[in-house]
Kinemage of the C-alpha trace (Angstrom):
@kinemage 1
@onewidth
@group {chain A} dominant
@subgroup {mainchain}
@vectorlist {calphas} color= white
{ca ser a 1} P 102.634 84.103 110.280
{ca ala a 2} L 104.654 83.582 107.120
{ca gln a 3} L 104.849 87.369 106.596
{ca arg a 4} L 106.300 87.880 110.062
{ca thr a 5} L 108.866 85.121 109.462
{ca leu a 6} L 109.855 86.667 106.119
{ca asp a 7} L 110.341 90.066 107.772
{ca glu a 8} L 112.390 88.554 110.612
{ca val a 9} L 114.691 86.604 108.284
{ca leu a 10} L 115.322 89.595 106.022
{ca gly a 11} L 115.931 91.767 109.083
{ca gln a 12} L 118.822 89.488 110.076
{ca glu a 13} L 120.649 90.148 106.795
{ca asn a 14} L 122.769 93.209 107.602
{ca ala a 15} L 123.918 93.740 104.010
{ca phe a 16} L 120.329 93.732 102.686
{ca thr a 17} L 118.261 96.933 102.528
{ca lys a 18} L 114.627 95.988 101.946
{ca asp a 19} L 112.414 97.933 99.537
{ca tyr a 20} L 109.523 95.534 100.014
{ca ala a 21} L 108.780 91.968 101.034
{ca val a 22} L 105.187 90.760 100.852
{ca ile a 23} L 103.263 87.546 100.486
{ca ile a 24} L 100.418 87.868 98.017
{ca asp a 25} L 97.447 85.808 96.890
{ca glu a 26} L 98.306 84.609 93.366
{ca lys a 27} L 94.626 84.755 92.392
{ca asp a 28} L 94.292 88.545 92.564
{ca phe a 29} L 97.669 89.890 93.817
{ca ser a 30} L 96.111 91.112 97.079
{ca ile a 31} L 97.940 90.619 100.377
{ca ala a 32} L 97.616 86.925 101.279
{ca thr a 33} L 95.283 85.883 104.070
{ca gln a 34} L 94.877 82.638 105.982
{ca thr a 35} L 92.309 81.525 103.397
{ca ser a 36} L 94.496 82.236 100.342
{ca gln a 37} L 95.019 78.973 98.471
{ca lys a 38} L 98.052 79.913 96.345
{ca lys a 39} L 100.600 82.366 97.714
{ca arg a 40} L 103.696 84.011 96.272
{ca gly a 41} L 106.482 85.848 98.057
{ca leu a 42} L 107.706 89.069 96.423
{ca val a 43} L 110.973 90.627 97.596
{ca ala a 44} L 112.997 93.618 96.410
{ca gly a 45} L 115.976 95.295 97.985
{ca trp a 46} L 119.626 96.261 97.736
{ca ile a 47} L 122.931 94.537 98.483
{ca asn a 48} L 126.145 96.506 97.939
{ca gly a 49} L 124.561 98.856 95.398
{ca thr a 50} L 122.871 96.106 93.380
{ca arg a 51} L 119.068 95.947 93.312
{ca leu a 52} L 117.635 92.474 93.654
{ca ile a 53} L 114.057 91.526 92.772
{ca asp a 54} L 112.684 88.016 93.159
{ca asn a 55} L 109.519 86.015 93.703
{ca met a 56} L 108.678 82.444 94.554
{ca thr a 57} L 105.715 80.202 95.198
{ca met a 58} L 105.019 79.783 98.899
{ca asn a 59} L 104.016 76.339 100.133
{ca ala a 60} L 103.220 77.354 103.687
{ca gly a 61} L 99.840 75.709 104.065
{ca asn a 62} L 97.184 78.148 105.177
{ca gln a 63} L 99.496 80.666 106.855
{ca ser a 64} L 99.613 84.312 105.833
């Protein structure tokens, strides 16, 4: 799933300490499912004492 891939990629970044990383349904901000039409990735964490927060549209088809 896209969530599993996101977790794996972030886990490979030794300098990054994850606060959260989720893929949500843009319609209602619930956790995305396979049937979610529009998805957004939300990530927050720390690198060298600096907190980073970001989001982006996910174009992963019907993966969750």
